[in-house]
N, C-alpha and C positions, 0 to 999 in steps of 0.2 A: 826440724826447721821452729814449729813453737818454743822449744827448748832452748834452744840457741837465742832466738827474740827475748824471751823472759831473761836468759843469762844477762844478754846484752844491756838490756833496760835495768837489772840489778846492779852492774858494773858501772853503768852510767849514773844513776841514782846516787850510789855510793862516792864515785870519783866528786859529784855537785855540791855534795854536803860536807864532805873531807875539803875542798876547795872553798867553799864559803867559810867554815870554822875556821879554816888556815888564816886567811884575808881575814876575818875579823880579830884575829887574837896579833896579827902583826900589821895592821893597816895604821897609820899615823894621824889618820883623818876620815871621815865620815863616807860612807858610799854617797856618790850623788846622783842625781835624778837619772843624769844620762847615763852611769852606769847599769841604774836598776834598768832604766829602759829596754837595754841592750841585750842585759842578764833575759829578760823577760820576754824579748824577741826570740832567745836562745829556748828557753822553754816552750814556747807556743811551735817554735820548728820543731823540737821535741814531741810534742803532743799531736802534731800533724803527722809524723812520722811512724806514731804508735806506740812511742815507747811508755807512756803513762796509761797504756790501756785504753778499749774501746769506750767506756764508760766517759773519759774526757773529752771524747767527738761526739756525744750526745745531744750538746746544744751549747750554745755560747756560755752560758752562764756556767755550765759544766766545766769546759774548757778554762773559762777565766779563774774556777775554783783549784781545777789545775794547776794553772800556774802559777797562782799565786801561793801555791805547795809546792811547786817546784822552785820558784823564787827564795823563797825559806820556808821552810820545813817550820822553824821555830816560831817564827812570825805568824804563821798560818796558826799552828795550834794556839799558839795565845788569843790571836784574835779571831780567827773565824771557823776554828774546829767545832767549837760549841753550836755556830748559828751560821753556817754558809750562805755566801750569796744566793739569792732567789731569783726566777726570772722579774727582769724589771727593775730589781732594786738598785738603787742609786745610793751608797751608806759612805759620804762625807767623812765623817767623824770616823767610821773606822777603816778608812782608806791613811786617811793620816795619822793614824794610831800605827798602821802597817808599814809605814814610809817611817815613821819617828822609830818603832822597832826595828828596822832594818839598819838604820843610822846608827844606832845604840849598840846594836851587834856588830856594826863592823869596826867598832873603838873596842869592839871587847867589853863593854859594860854591862851590866846587870838590867835585866828586863822587865827588874820589879818595879811596880807603879805605871807601867806604859799603858794595859787595859784601863780606859777611863780617862786616861789624860786630857782627851781634848770634847771631853763631854760639857 
């Protein structure tokens, strides 16, 4: 049973990444805030179903970090990987950089210069 769940989680994860990358290369417009919210809600659902592992359900901030990684692994790596969100932290600057990263990614643009662009 556990092996099936891990296999399913890997298949879903690969599908999400592939879908985001395909959309990023073909989209004539940047991803909208509404689309980001909808995709993030799907990530929260996957986390609640356990597809991202038990560590993603240990706290609200763990869930948020997992949702950000689910939503865009490339943007999460660029903006949050080296310094994930901590309990009680509100980081407006990095939040804006993350959204900007997703917009640029959706247009197939380079991610160069995103980190630090809102400082």
